[in-house]
C-alpha positions as CSV (number, residue, x, y, z in Angstrom):
1,X,61.1,146.1,75.3
2,X,63.2,148.1,77.8
3,X,66.5,149.4,76.5
4,X,69.1,149.0,79.3
5,X,71.3,152.1,78.9
6,X,74.3,151.5,81.2
7,X,74.0,148.0,82.6
8,X,72.9,144.5,81.9
9,X,71.4,141.7,83.9
10,X,73.5,138.6,84.5
11,X,71.4,135.5,83.8
12,X,72.1,132.1,85.3
13,X,69.7,129.2,84.9
14,X,67.1,131.3,83.3
15,X,66.9,134.0,86.0
16,X,69.0,137.0,87.1
17,X,69.8,138.1,90.6
18,X,72.8,140.2,89.5
19,X,73.4,143.2,87.3
20,X,76.6,144.4,85.7
21,X,77.6,148.0,85.2
22,X,81.0,149.1,83.9
23,X,82.6,145.7,84.6
24,X,81.3,145.6,88.2
25,X,78.8,143.0,89.2
26,X,76.1,143.8,91.8
27,X,74.5,140.8,93.5
28,X,71.0,142.1,94.3
29,X,70.0,138.8,96.1
30,X,72.9,138.5,98.6
31,X,74.2,142.0,98.9
32,X,71.3,144.3,98.0
33,X,68.5,145.4,100.3
34,X,65.4,146.5,98.4
35,X,64.0,149.7,99.9
36,X,61.0,150.3,97.7
37,X,59.8,152.1,94.6
38,X,58.3,155.4,93.5
39,X,56.2,155.8,90.4
40,X,55.9,159.4,89.0
41,X,52.7,159.4,87.0
42,X,53.3,162.8,85.4
43,X,56.7,161.7,84.0
44,X,55.9,158.0,83.5
45,X,59.0,157.2,85.5
46,X,59.6,154.3,87.9
47,X,62.4,154.4,90.4
48,X,63.4,151.2,92.4
49,X,65.7,151.7,95.3
50,X,68.3,149.4,96.9
51,X,71.0,149.7,99.6
52,X,74.1,147.8,98.7
53,X,77.2,146.7,100.6
54,X,80.1,144.5,99.5
55,X,79.9,142.7,102.9
56,X,76.4,141.0,103.3
57,X,76.9,140.8,107.1
58,X,76.8,144.5,107.7
59,X,74.3,145.7,105.1
60,X,71.4,146.1,107.5
61,X,73.6,148.1,110.0
62,X,75.8,150.1,107.7
63,X,74.9,150.1,104.0
64,X,77.8,151.1,101.8
65,X,75.8,153.1,99.3
66,X,72.5,153.0,97.5
67,X,71.5,152.7,93.9
68,X,68.4,152.8,91.9
69,X,67.0,151.6,88.7
70,X,65.3,154.4,86.9
71,X,62.8,153.4,84.2
72,X,61.7,156.1,81.9
73,X,58.7,156.0,79.5
74,X,56.8,153.5,81.5
75,X,53.8,152.2,79.6
76,X,53.0,149.2,81.8
77,X,53.3,148.7,85.6
78,X,51.8,145.9,87.6
79,X,52.4,145.1,91.3
80,X,51.4,141.7,92.7
81,X,50.9,141.8,96.5
82,X,53.2,140.2,98.9
83,X,52.4,136.9,100.7
84,X,50.7,138.0,103.9
85,X,52.0,134.9,105.7
86,X,55.6,135.9,105.0
87,X,57.4,138.5,107.2
88,X,57.3,141.9,105.5
89,X,61.1,142.2,105.5
90,X,61.3,139.3,103.1
91,X,60.4,141.7,100.4
92,X,63.8,143.4,100.9
93,X,65.4,140.3,99.2
94,X,65.2,139.9,95.5
95,X,64.6,136.3,94.4
96,X,64.8,136.7,90.7
97,X,64.5,139.0,87.7
98,X,62.9,137.5,84.6
99,X,61.2,138.5,81.4
100,X,57.6,137.7,80.4
101,X,55.7,138.2,77.2
102,X,53.8,141.4,77.1
103,X,50.4,139.6,76.7
104,X,51.0,137.0,79.4
105,X,48.8,137.2,82.5
106,X,50.8,137.4,85.7
107,X,47.8,136.0,87.7
108,X,48.0,132.7,85.6
109,X,51.7,132.3,86.6
110,X,50.9,133.0,90.2
111,X,48.0,130.6,90.2
112,X,50.1,127.8,88.8
113,X,53.1,128.6,91.0
114,X,55.3,129.2,87.9
115,X,57.7,131.9,87.0
116,X,58.3,132.8,83.3
117,X,61.9,132.3,82.1
118,X,61.9,133.9,78.7
119,X,65.0,135.4,77.2
120,X,64.6,138.3,74.7
121,X,67.7,137.4,72.7
122,X,66.0,134.1,71.8
123,X,62.9,135.8,70.4
124,X,64.1,139.4,69.5
125,X,60.9,140.3,67.6
126,X,58.7,139.6,70.7
127,X,57.7,142.3,73.2
128,X,58.8,141.5,76.8
129,X,58.2,143.0,80.2
130,X,60.6,142.9,83.1
131,X,59.5,141.0,86.2
132,X,61.1,141.5,89.6
133,X,60.3,138.8,92.1
134,X,61.0,139.2,95.8
135,X,61.3,136.5,98.5
136,X,58.2,137.7,100.4
137,X,55.9,137.3,97.3
138,X,56.0,140.9,96.0
139,X,56.3,141.1,92.3
140,X,56.8,144.2,90.1
141,X,56.2,143.9,86.4
142,X,57.2,146.8,84.2
143,X,57.7,147.9,80.6
144,X,59.4,151.1,79.7
145,X,61.4,152.8,77.0
146,X,64.6,152.6,78.9
147,X,66.2,151.8,82.3
148,X,69.3,153.4,83.8
149,X,71.5,152.3,86.8
150,X,72.3,155.2,89.1
151,X,74.6,155.0,92.2
152,X,73.5,157.2,95.1
153,X,75.1,158.1,98.4
154,X,73.2,156.7,101.4
């Protein structure tokens, strides 16, 4: 399971849309704008990029700053395609972050229209993957040794 080095996800009703770093909470659904990801195969490192602004009304015009989640030691990466009937910019909005068992089949969840809502602290001996779900249907499933939150200037 991924060791979160300098942040934690804030779970409400089984899912997370926020993360907390040094006592500051970042709302990735309402104030974050997902920009994409980069997977470095040589280093087994996944970087996921967001723009962020305290004021959701100006984020698309003037993002305050950016940040990324850097996942090192990636040993599993799966990307489920976006819904072609949704506008592509819907994938800029995070719908939820969840965990799923390492041996669960993402296609089964997609086929049944369900999203897993497992919590690692309930079953600490189980192996879990992180699942990022975006409003436009894009899903990114990842397992890595560790994840770090890094603030970047835009």
